[in-house]
OpenMM code with the backbone's topology and positions (N, CA, C; nanometers):
from openmm import Vec3, app, unit

residues = "UNK UNK UNK UNK UNK UNK UNK UNK UNK UNK UNK UNK UNK UNK UNK UNK UNK UNK UNK UNK UNK UNK UNK UNK UNK UNK UNK UNK UNK UNK UNK UNK UNK UNK UNK UNK UNK UNK UNK UNK UNK UNK UNK UNK UNK UNK UNK UNK UNK UNK UNK UNK UNK UNK UNK UNK UNK UNK UNK UNK UNK UNK UNK UNK UNK UNK UNK UNK UNK UNK UNK UNK UNK UNK UNK UNK UNK UNK UNK UNK UNK UNK UNK UNK UNK UNK UNK UNK UNK UNK UNK UNK UNK UNK UNK UNK UNK UNK UNK UNK UNK UNK UNK UNK UNK UNK UNK UNK UNK UNK UNK UNK UNK UNK UNK UNK UNK UNK UNK UNK UNK UNK UNK UNK UNK UNK UNK UNK UNK UNK UNK UNK UNK UNK UNK UNK UNK UNK UNK UNK UNK UNK UNK UNK UNK UNK UNK UNK UNK UNK UNK UNK".split()
positions = [
    Vec3(-1.6088, -0.1376, -5.3818),
    Vec3(-1.5702, -0.0027, -5.3132),
    Vec3(-1.5985, 0.0856, -5.4547),
    Vec3(-1.4999, 0.0417, -5.5209),
    Vec3(-1.5086, 0.1387, -5.6315),
    Vec3(-1.6411, 0.1386, -5.7309),
    Vec3(-1.7145, 0.0752, -5.7476),
    Vec3(-1.8544, 0.0373, -5.7830),
    Vec3(-1.9630, 0.1536, -5.7412),
    Vec3(-1.9254, 0.1306, -5.6336),
    Vec3(-2.0312, 0.2191, -5.5347),
    Vec3(-2.0239, 0.3740, -5.5566),
    Vec3(-1.8543, 0.3841, -5.5068),
    Vec3(-1.8202, 0.5105, -5.5596),
    Vec3(-1.8497, 0.5779, -5.6904),
    Vec3(-1.8188, 0.4783, -5.7835),
    Vec3(-1.8376, 0.5005, -5.8957),
    Vec3(-1.9991, 0.5453, -5.9429),
    Vec3(-2.0639, 0.4487, -5.8945),
    Vec3(-2.2330, 0.4612, -5.9208),
    Vec3(-2.2897, 0.5554, -5.8329),
    Vec3(-2.2696, 0.5971, -5.7220),
    Vec3(-2.3476, 0.7245, -5.6339),
    Vec3(-2.2933, 0.8440, -5.6744),
    Vec3(-2.1494, 0.8484, -5.7036),
    Vec3(-2.0486, 0.9555, -5.7482),
    Vec3(-2.1224, 1.0311, -5.8653),
    Vec3(-2.1620, 0.8925, -5.9698),
    Vec3(-2.2059, 0.9646, -6.1119),
    Vec3(-2.3482, 0.9840, -6.0916),
    Vec3(-2.4182, 0.9378, -6.0178),
    Vec3(-2.5553, 1.0014, -5.9703),
    Vec3(-2.5506, 1.1266, -5.9475),
    Vec3(-2.4635, 1.1549, -5.8255),
    Vec3(-2.4544, 1.3307, -5.7905),
    Vec3(-2.4109, 1.3850, -5.8821),
    Vec3(-2.3212, 1.3671, -5.9543),
    Vec3(-2.2540, 1.4706, -6.0692),
    Vec3(-2.3401, 1.4831, -6.1772),
    Vec3(-2.4363, 1.3768, -6.1928),
    Vec3(-2.5514, 1.4445, -6.2988),
    Vec3(-2.6552, 1.5055, -6.2541),
    Vec3(-2.7038, 1.4544, -6.1270),
    Vec3(-2.8017, 1.5651, -6.0438),
    Vec3(-2.7156, 1.6986, -6.0175),
    Vec3(-2.6039, 1.7185, -5.9623),
    Vec3(-2.5348, 1.8422, -5.9414),
    Vec3(-2.5276, 1.9254, -6.0923),
    Vec3(-2.5037, 1.8549, -6.1698),
    Vec3(-2.5053, 1.9315, -6.3170),
    Vec3(-2.5974, 1.9984, -6.3468),
    Vec3(-2.7250, 1.8858, -6.3349),
    Vec3(-2.8471, 1.9281, -6.4081),
    Vec3(-2.9041, 2.0389, -6.3211),
    Vec3(-2.9220, 2.0193, -6.2002),
    Vec3(-2.9847, 2.0789, -6.0920),
    Vec3(-2.9228, 2.2675, -6.1021),
    Vec3(-2.7934, 2.2359, -6.0728),
    Vec3(-2.7062, 2.3624, -6.0789),
    Vec3(-2.7582, 2.4135, -6.2009),
    Vec3(-2.7421, 2.3795, -6.3058),
    Vec3(-2.7777, 2.4598, -6.4479),
    Vec3(-2.9098, 2.5010, -6.4518),
    Vec3(-3.0320, 2.4173, -6.4212),
    Vec3(-3.1480, 2.4647, -6.4241),
    Vec3(-3.1588, 2.6004, -6.3230),
    Vec3(-3.1182, 2.5682, -6.2053),
    Vec3(-3.1273, 2.6774, -6.0951),
    Vec3(-3.0621, 2.8235, -6.1727),
    Vec3(-2.9477, 2.8150, -6.2270),
    Vec3(-2.8612, 2.9006, -6.2508),
    Vec3(-2.9500, 2.9701, -6.3712),
    Vec3(-3.0112, 2.8891, -6.4832),
    Vec3(-3.0517, 2.9328, -6.5993),
    Vec3(-3.1858, 2.9870, -6.5563),
    Vec3(-3.2712, 2.9317, -6.4928),
    Vec3(-3.4065, 2.9922, -6.4442),
    Vec3(-3.3932, 3.1152, -6.3581),
    Vec3(-3.2904, 3.1095, -6.2700),
    Vec3(-3.2812, 3.1988, -6.1828),
    Vec3(-3.2082, 3.3061, -6.2364),
    Vec3(-3.1844, 3.3547, -6.3210),
    Vec3(-3.1095, 3.4824, -6.4034),
    Vec3(-3.1576, 3.5847, -6.3587),
    Vec3(-3.2722, 3.6109, -6.3360),
    Vec3(-3.3324, 3.7228, -6.2745),
    Vec3(-3.3788, 3.7625, -6.1365),
    Vec3(-3.3199, 3.6664, -6.0450),
    Vec3(-3.3142, 3.6529, -5.8996),
    Vec3(-3.2261, 3.7257, -5.8581),
    Vec3(-3.2104, 3.7788, -5.7157),
    Vec3(-3.1199, 3.8468, -5.6373),
    Vec3(-3.0074, 3.7494, -5.6375),
    Vec3(-2.9094, 3.8303, -5.6161),
    Vec3(-2.7521, 3.7087, -5.5939),
    Vec3(-2.7569, 3.6673, -5.4485),
    Vec3(-2.8245, 3.7176, -5.3597),
    Vec3(-2.8639, 3.6491, -5.2330),
    Vec3(-2.9602, 3.4984, -5.2567),
    Vec3(-3.0665, 3.5105, -5.3441),
    Vec3(-3.1679, 3.4298, -5.3455),
    Vec3(-3.0883, 3.2988, -5.4648),
    Vec3(-3.0007, 3.3405, -5.5086),
    Vec3(-2.9173, 3.2463, -5.6207),
    Vec3(-2.8372, 3.1848, -5.4977),
    Vec3(-2.7884, 3.2509, -5.4292),
    Vec3(-2.6682, 3.1946, -5.3516),
    Vec3(-2.7266, 3.0646, -5.2295),
    Vec3(-2.8557, 3.0940, -5.1790),
    Vec3(-2.8950, 2.9960, -5.1342),
    Vec3(-2.9914, 2.8996, -5.1859),
    Vec3(-2.9911, 2.8818, -5.3172),
    Vec3(-3.0479, 2.8072, -5.3914),
    Vec3(-2.9303, 2.7156, -5.4663),
    Vec3(-2.8339, 2.7934, -5.4671),
    Vec3(-2.6926, 2.7237, -5.5010),
    Vec3(-2.6449, 2.6290, -5.3722),
    Vec3(-2.6579, 2.6399, -5.2307),
    Vec3(-2.6250, 2.5861, -5.1400),
    Vec3(-2.7164, 2.4490, -5.1394),
    Vec3(-2.8308, 2.4915, -5.1649),
    Vec3(-2.9797, 2.3748, -5.1789),
    Vec3(-2.9068, 2.2784, -5.2898),
    Vec3(-2.8846, 2.3113, -5.4033),
    Vec3(-2.8384, 2.2475, -5.5078),
    Vec3(-2.7023, 2.1273, -5.4810),
    Vec3(-2.6111, 2.2265, -5.3974),
    Vec3(-2.5204, 2.1383, -5.3409),
    Vec3(-2.5446, 2.0252, -5.2399),
    Vec3(-2.6311, 2.0652, -5.1566),
    Vec3(-2.6808, 1.9448, -5.0336),
    Vec3(-2.7548, 1.8243, -5.1051),
    Vec3(-2.8368, 1.8849, -5.2303),
    Vec3(-2.9273, 1.7542, -5.2635),
    Vec3(-2.7916, 1.6929, -5.3106),
    Vec3(-2.7127, 1.7327, -5.4026),
    Vec3(-2.6238, 1.6520, -5.4943),
    Vec3(-2.5281, 1.5502, -5.4096),
    Vec3(-2.5156, 1.6145, -5.2709),
    Vec3(-2.4058, 1.5361, -5.2023),
    Vec3(-2.5421, 1.4413, -5.1073),
    Vec3(-2.6187, 1.4734, -5.1110),
    Vec3(-2.6986, 1.3315, -5.0493),
    Vec3(-2.6733, 1.2008, -5.0745),
    Vec3(-2.5924, 1.1882, -5.1973),
    Vec3(-2.5787, 1.0600, -5.2703),
    Vec3(-2.4364, 0.9992, -5.1575),
    Vec3(-2.3942, 1.1010, -5.1116),
    Vec3(-2.2853, 1.0651, -5.0186),
    Vec3(-2.3164, 0.9739, -4.9010),
    Vec3(-2.4634, 1.0024, -4.8340),
    Vec3(-2.4977, 0.9228, -4.7307),
    Vec3(-2.5276, 0.8074, -4.7976),
    Vec3(-2.6296, 0.8058, -4.9033),
    Vec3(-2.6824, 0.6792, -4.9637),
    Vec3(-2.5574, 0.6067, -5.0640),
    Vec3(-2.4521, 0.6176, -5.0641),
    Vec3(-2.3558, 0.5372, -5.1238),
    Vec3(-2.2773, 0.4955, -4.9981),
    Vec3(-2.2487, 0.5603, -4.8953),
    Vec3(-2.2074, 0.4929, -4.7890),
    Vec3(-2.2762, 0.3950, -4.7235),
    Vec3(-2.4583, 0.4207, -4.7029),
    Vec3(-2.5217, 0.3393, -4.6643),
    Vec3(-2.5423, 0.1942, -4.7679),
    Vec3(-2.5348, 0.2062, -4.8910),
    Vec3(-2.5520, 0.0950, -4.9727),
    Vec3(-2.4521, 0.0068, -4.9548),
    Vec3(-2.2922, 0.0654, -4.9257),
    Vec3(-2.1814, -0.0190, -4.9266),
    Vec3(-2.1876, -0.0747, -4.8238),
    Vec3(-2.2601, -0.0268, -4.7097),
    Vec3(-2.2778, -0.0773, -4.5704),
    Vec3(-2.3416, -0.2222, -4.5666),
    Vec3(-2.4700, -0.1956, -4.6391),
    Vec3(-2.5643, -0.2818, -4.6210),
    Vec3(-2.5481, -0.3734, -4.7318),
    Vec3(-2.5232, -0.3414, -4.8296),
    Vec3(-2.5167, -0.4460, -4.9431),
    Vec3(-2.3908, -0.5164, -5.0015),
    Vec3(-2.2655, -0.4553, -4.9821),
    Vec3(-2.1615, -0.4906, -4.9946),
    Vec3(-2.0846, -0.5344, -4.8693),
    Vec3(-2.0704, -0.4671, -4.7783),
    Vec3(-1.9711, -0.4952, -4.6976),
    Vec3(-2.0720, -0.5929, -4.5461),
    Vec3(-2.1504, -0.6564, -4.5890),
    Vec3(-2.2471, -0.7292, -4.4899),
    Vec3(-2.2532, -0.6604, -4.3488),
    Vec3(-2.3274, -0.5247, -4.3498),
    Vec3(-2.4030, -0.4499, -4.2656),
    Vec3(-2.2827, -0.3944, -4.2113),
    Vec3(-2.1513, -0.3845, -4.2117),
    Vec3(-2.0419, -0.3272, -4.1148),
    Vec3(-1.9649, -0.1914, -4.2207),
    Vec3(-1.9303, -0.1117, -4.1416),
    Vec3(-1.8622, -0.0290, -4.2105),
    Vec3(-1.7964, 0.0504, -4.0694),
    Vec3(-1.6559, 0.0946, -4.1151),
    Vec3(-1.5892, 0.1737, -4.0029),
    Vec3(-1.5934, 0.3198, -4.0566),
    Vec3(-1.5440, 0.4453, -3.9526),
    Vec3(-1.5545, 0.5362, -3.9992),
    Vec3(-1.4599, 0.5830, -4.1032),
    Vec3(-1.3191, 0.5223, -4.1096),
    Vec3(-1.2436, 0.5702, -4.2193),
    Vec3(-1.3148, 0.5234, -4.3287),
    Vec3(-1.3361, 0.3906, -4.3679),
    Vec3(-1.3881, 0.3562, -4.4881),
    Vec3(-1.5125, 0.4528, -4.5028),
    Vec3(-1.6144, 0.4742, -4.4437),
    Vec3(-1.6969, 0.5921, -4.4663),
    Vec3(-1.6568, 0.7042, -4.5216),
    Vec3(-1.5559, 0.7455, -4.4861),
    Vec3(-1.4913, 0.8611, -4.5112),
    Vec3(-1.4291, 0.8603, -4.6447),
    Vec3(-1.3751, 0.7493, -4.6619),
    Vec3(-1.2790, 0.7105, -4.7936),
    Vec3(-1.3949, 0.7329, -4.9127),
    Vec3(-1.5138, 0.6540, -4.8856),
    Vec3(-1.6155, 0.6486, -4.9951),
    Vec3(-1.6819, 0.7625, -5.0198),
    Vec3(-1.6955, 0.8233, -4.8862),
    Vec3(-1.8076, 0.9865, -4.8712),
    Vec3(-1.7195, 1.1191, -4.9611),
    Vec3(-1.5866, 1.1013, -4.9443),
    Vec3(-1.4783, 1.1954, -5.0218),
    Vec3(-1.4572, 1.1682, -5.1337),
    Vec3(-1.4646, 1.0410, -5.1927),
    Vec3(-1.4375, 1.0213, -5.3146),
    Vec3(-1.5903, 1.0583, -5.4235),
    Vec3(-1.7031, 1.0131, -5.3493),
    Vec3(-1.8092, 1.0670, -5.4096),
    Vec3(-1.8507, 1.2167, -5.4047),
    Vec3(-1.8060, 1.2800, -5.3185),
    Vec3(-1.8139, 1.4294, -5.3115),
    Vec3(-1.7350, 1.4784, -5.4290),
    Vec3(-1.6105, 1.4312, -5.4228),
    Vec3(-1.4924, 1.4901, -5.5573),
    Vec3(-1.5891, 1.4617, -5.6740),
    Vec3(-1.6590, 1.3558, -5.7137),
    Vec3(-1.7371, 1.3588, -5.8444),
    Vec3(-1.8437, 1.4426, -5.8665),
    Vec3(-1.9179, 1.4641, -5.7470),
    Vec3(-2.0022, 1.5673, -5.7497),
    Vec3(-1.9528, 1.6910, -5.7593),
    Vec3(-1.8348, 1.7278, -5.6931),
    Vec3(-1.7914, 1.8623, -5.7179),
    Vec3(-1.7823, 1.8867, -5.8637),
    Vec3(-1.7110, 1.7627, -5.9246),
    Vec3(-1.6717, 1.7844, -6.0340),
    Vec3(-1.8033, 1.8349, -6.1508),
    Vec3(-1.8992, 1.7758, -6.1230),
    Vec3(-2.0147, 1.8141, -6.2077),
    Vec3(-2.0643, 1.9376, -6.1761),
    Vec3(-2.0569, 1.9751, -6.0095),
    Vec3(-2.0903, 2.1165, -6.0192),
    Vec3(-2.0189, 2.2228, -6.0781),
    Vec3(-1.9036, 2.1825, -6.0747),
    Vec3(-1.7850, 2.2803, -6.1496),
    Vec3(-1.8107, 2.2940, -6.2657),
    Vec3(-1.8593, 2.1867, -6.3430),
    Vec3(-1.8536, 2.1887, -6.4787),
    Vec3(-1.9799, 2.2584, -6.5034),
    Vec3(-2.0937, 2.2373, -6.4105),
    Vec3(-2.2173, 2.3544, -6.4555),
    Vec3(-2.2011, 2.4968, -6.4542),
    Vec3(-2.1113, 2.5240, -6.3345),
    Vec3(-2.0693, 2.6673, -6.2963),
    Vec3(-1.9897, 2.7164, -6.4151),
    Vec3(-1.8768, 2.6176, -6.4749),
    Vec3(-1.8233, 2.7083, -6.6038),
    Vec3(-1.9237, 2.6933, -6.7190),
    Vec3(-1.9697, 2.6147, -6.7429),
    Vec3(-2.0692, 2.6088, -6.8399),
    Vec3(-2.1426, 2.7594, -6.8413),
    Vec3(-2.2178, 2.7625, -6.7467),
    Vec3(-2.3024, 2.8747, -6.7007),
    Vec3(-2.1949, 3.0266, -6.7041),
    Vec3(-2.1070, 3.0133, -6.6468),
    Vec3(-2.0359, 3.1584, -6.6626),
    Vec3(-1.9705, 3.2019, -6.8028),
    Vec3(-1.9314, 3.0715, -6.8645),
    Vec3(-1.8591, 3.0677, -6.9727),
    Vec3(-1.9462, 3.1024, -7.1094),
    Vec3(-2.0813, 3.0146, -7.1008),
    Vec3(-2.1329, 3.0221, -7.2105),
    Vec3(-2.2914, 3.0742, -7.2123),
    Vec3(-2.3833, 3.0272, -7.0959),
    Vec3(-2.4823, 3.0820, -7.0818),
    Vec3(-2.4703, 3.2397, -7.0535),
    Vec3(-2.4326, 3.2768, -6.9579),
    Vec3(-2.4422, 3.3969, -6.8813),
    Vec3(-2.2761, 3.4644, -6.8843),
    Vec3(-2.2474, 3.5153, -6.9923),
    Vec3(-2.0823, 3.5364, -6.9901),
    Vec3(-2.0638, 3.6785, -6.9181),
    Vec3(-2.1942, 3.7281, -6.9263),
    Vec3(-2.1449, 3.8940, -6.8208),
    Vec3(-2.1998, 3.8484, -6.6755),
    Vec3(-2.1907, 3.7608, -6.6226),
    Vec3(-2.2375, 3.7089, -6.4838),
    Vec3(-2.1253, 3.7647, -6.3809),
    Vec3(-1.9940, 3.7855, -6.4321),
    Vec3(-1.8975, 3.8229, -6.3210),
    Vec3(-1.9139, 4.0118, -6.3590),
    Vec3(-1.9609, 4.0376, -6.4623),
    Vec3(-1.9310, 4.2099, -6.4710),
    Vec3(-2.0813, 4.2409, -6.3672),
    Vec3(-2.1778, 4.1750, -6.3965),
    Vec3(-2.3004, 4.2293, -6.3273),
    Vec3(-2.2909, 4.1919, -6.1821),
    Vec3(-2.1753, 4.1030, -6.1520),
    Vec3(-2.1689, 4.0617, -5.9778),
    Vec3(-2.0952, 4.2075, -5.9463),
    Vec3(-1.9762, 4.2029, -6.0038),
    Vec3(-1.8964, 4.3439, -5.9793),
    Vec3(-1.9576, 4.4545, -5.9557),
    Vec3(-2.0366, 4.4740, -6.0364),
    Vec3(-2.1158, 4.6066, -6.0702),
    Vec3(-2.2225, 4.6015, -5.9425),
    Vec3(-2.2712, 4.4912, -5.9058),
    Vec3(-2.3644, 4.4746, -5.7647),
    Vec3(-2.2751, 4.5359, -5.6461),
    Vec3(-2.1587, 4.4525, -5.6340),
    Vec3(-2.0553, 4.4906, -5.5215),
    Vec3(-2.0335, 4.6235, -5.5188),
    Vec3(-2.0128, 4.6693, -5.6293),
    Vec3(-1.9755, 4.8200, -5.6368),
    Vec3(-2.1021, 4.9105, -5.6043),
    Vec3(-2.2367, 4.8816, -5.6074),
    Vec3(-2.3519, 4.9753, -5.6032),
    Vec3(-2.3647, 4.9499, -5.4497),
    Vec3(-2.3206, 4.8049, -5.3909),
    Vec3(-2.3502, 4.8169, -5.2311),
    Vec3(-2.2073, 4.8575, -5.1669),
    Vec3(-2.1117, 4.9273, -5.2037),
    Vec3(-2.0373, 4.9893, -5.1506),
    Vec3(-1.9052, 4.8623, -5.0912),
    Vec3(-1.8842, 4.7533, -5.1982),
    Vec3(-1.8040, 4.6641, -5.1157),
    Vec3(-1.7115, 4.6489, -5.2201),
    Vec3(-1.6465, 4.7422, -5.2763),
    Vec3(-1.5398, 4.7508, -5.3693),
    Vec3(-1.4272, 4.6766, -5.3164),
    Vec3(-1.3836, 4.6599, -5.1658),
    Vec3(-1.2793, 4.5893, -5.1068),
    Vec3(-1.2672, 4.4665, -5.1296),
    Vec3(-1.4282, 4.4331, -5.1381),
    Vec3(-1.4556, 4.2526, -5.1285),
    Vec3(-1.4272, 4.2012, -5.2558),
    Vec3(-1.4393, 4.2722, -5.3480),
    Vec3(-1.4393, 4.2166, -5.4840),
    Vec3(-1.2922, 4.1549, -5.5171),
    Vec3(-1.3109, 4.0226, -5.5653),
    Vec3(-1.2024, 3.9316, -5.6301),
    Vec3(-1.2364, 3.9099, -5.7735),
    Vec3(-1.1129, 3.9597, -5.8470),
    Vec3(-1.1166, 3.9293, -5.9779),
    Vec3(-1.0857, 3.7731, -6.0033),
    Vec3(-1.2253, 3.7157, -6.0898),
    Vec3(-1.1903, 3.5697, -6.1173),
    Vec3(-1.2324, 3.5688, -6.2515),
    Vec3(-1.2217, 3.4194, -6.3102),
    Vec3(-1.2618, 3.3919, -6.4296),
    Vec3(-1.3448, 3.2681, -6.4005),
    Vec3(-1.4072, 3.2170, -6.5416),
    Vec3(-1.4986, 3.1097, -6.5297),
    Vec3(-1.4232, 2.9850, -6.4940),
    Vec3(-1.2903, 2.9563, -6.5337),
    Vec3(-1.2199, 2.8377, -6.4644),
    Vec3(-1.1630, 2.8809, -6.3068),
    Vec3(-1.1546, 3.0047, -6.2843),
    Vec3(-1.0962, 3.0079, -6.1574),
    Vec3(-1.2578, 2.9807, -6.0517),
    Vec3(-1.3272, 3.0434, -6.0902),
    Vec3(-1.4725, 3.0116, -6.0107),
    Vec3(-1.5022, 2.8637, -6.0073),
    Vec3(-1.4727, 2.7728, -6.1219),
    Vec3(-1.5247, 2.6708, -6.1099),
    Vec3(-1.4435, 2.5816, -6.0408),
    Vec3(-1.3275, 2.5992, -6.0138),
    Vec3(-1.2105, 2.5450, -5.9210),
    Vec3(-1.2262, 2.5968, -5.7915),
    Vec3(-1.2867, 2.7141, -5.7533),
    Vec3(-1.3376, 2.7728, -5.6209),
    Vec3(-1.4691, 2.6738, -5.5818),
    Vec3(-1.5473, 2.6406, -5.6572),
    Vec3(-1.6898, 2.5650, -5.6318),
    Vec3(-1.6578, 2.4164, -5.6198),
    Vec3(-1.5946, 2.3676, -5.6729),
    Vec3(-1.4761, 2.2338, -5.6926),
    Vec3(-1.4391, 2.1887, -5.5340),
    Vec3(-1.3617, 2.2825, -5.4820),
    Vec3(-1.2947, 2.2911, -5.3699),
    Vec3(-1.4162, 2.3093, -5.2785),
    Vec3(-1.5046, 2.4211, -5.2603),
    Vec3(-1.5900, 2.4375, -5.1847),
    Vec3(-1.6945, 2.3041, -5.1685),
    Vec3(-1.7069, 2.2583, -5.2560),
    Vec3(-1.7926, 2.0924, -5.2574),
    Vec3(-1.7356, 2.0103, -5.1863),
    Vec3(-1.6011, 1.9884, -5.2267),
    Vec3(-1.5449, 1.8762, -5.1467),
    Vec3(-1.5356, 1.8868, -5.0365),
    Vec3(-1.4892, 2.0326, -4.9871),
    Vec3(-1.5125, 2.0579, -4.8245),
    Vec3(-1.6356, 2.0175, -4.7855),
    Vec3(-1.7104, 2.0800, -4.8561),
    Vec3(-1.8787, 2.0353, -4.7576),
    Vec3(-1.8840, 1.8949, -4.7605),
    Vec3(-1.8490, 1.8294, -4.9035),
    Vec3(-1.9038, 1.6971, -4.9015),
    Vec3(-1.8004, 1.5995, -4.7716),
    Vec3(-1.6909, 1.6356, -4.7523),
    Vec3(-1.5836, 1.6060, -4.6425),
    Vec3(-1.7256, 1.5892, -4.5109),
    Vec3(-1.7643, 1.7197, -4.4862),
    Vec3(-1.8384, 1.7392, -4.3523),
    Vec3(-1.9570, 1.6391, -4.3755),
    Vec3(-2.0101, 1.6371, -4.4828),
    Vec3(-2.1067, 1.5470, -4.4870),
    Vec3(-2.0790, 1.3989, -4.4745),
    Vec3(-1.9645, 1.3506, -4.5179),
    Vec3(-1.9019, 1.2150, -4.5101),
    Vec3(-1.8592, 1.1890, -4.3618),
    Vec3(-1.8376, 1.2617, -4.3040),
    Vec3(-1.7988, 1.2640, -4.1692),
    Vec3(-1.9158, 1.2433, -4.0858),
    Vec3(-2.0258, 1.3408, -4.1192),
    Vec3(-2.1678, 1.3328, -4.0392),
    Vec3(-2.2105, 1.1818, -4.0631),
    Vec3(-2.2382, 1.1218, -4.1985),
    Vec3(-2.2661, 1.0174, -4.2588),
    Vec3(-2.1717, 0.9285, -4.1605),
    Vec3(-2.0740, 0.9021, -4.1875),
    Vec3(-1.9993, 0.7642, -4.1234),
    Vec3(-2.0139, 0.7721, -3.9840),
    Vec3(-2.0053, 0.8778, -3.8997),
    Vec3(-2.0691, 0.8658, -3.7648),
    Vec3(-2.2085, 0.8063, -3.7137),
    Vec3(-2.2860, 0.8582, -3.8144),
    Vec3(-2.4328, 0.7962, -3.8110),
    Vec3(-2.4080, 0.6426, -3.8419),
    Vec3(-2.3407, 0.6140, -3.9536),
    Vec3(-2.3735, 0.5005, -4.0387),
    Vec3(-2.2849, 0.3688, -3.9882),
    Vec3(-2.1515, 0.4234, -3.9147),
    Vec3(-2.0680, 0.3087, -3.8948),
    Vec3(-2.1193, 0.2111, -3.7840),
    Vec3(-2.0796, 0.0989, -3.8149),
    Vec3(-2.1155, -0.0103, -3.7372),
    Vec3(-2.0064, -0.1360, -3.7566),
    Vec3(-1.9766, -0.1573, -3.6410),
    Vec3(-1.8538, -0.2665, -3.6288),
    Vec3(-1.8768, -0.4078, -3.6235),
] * unit.nanometer
topology = app.Topology()
chain = topology.addChain("A")
for resn in residues:
    res = topology.addResidue(resn, chain)
    for name in ("N", "CA", "C"):
        topology.addAtom(name, app.Element.getBySymbol(name[0]), res)
């Protein structure tokens, strides 16, 4: 189980890191809503490794059998590794590639009349938020994948 988690988690981590950095770097001039949509697409592409990791474990390691609980364990651990990759990408982007991102975002929120919705964040806080968000989404994907792939 550990090798499956590590293998598919590492694939997801690398894909998440690369695809998130590419979309953020190339999408600097896109609107925030477009970048948000691209961010969620990047997260879901990276988390696709949860499904494939569970399926690999069931078919190649566990003789075609997997319980929902085991699938959840595998999926959540893969999700955590993916989340770390996306969190690192987010930190690199907001700290080094576009350090003015927060100021620009706050200004956009003020211009839209949403001053009361502004939450002051740092690169580290934003990265921790991304890790948490991706892990929660990963849990949901793990649950769905486990329900689809479980066999007794």
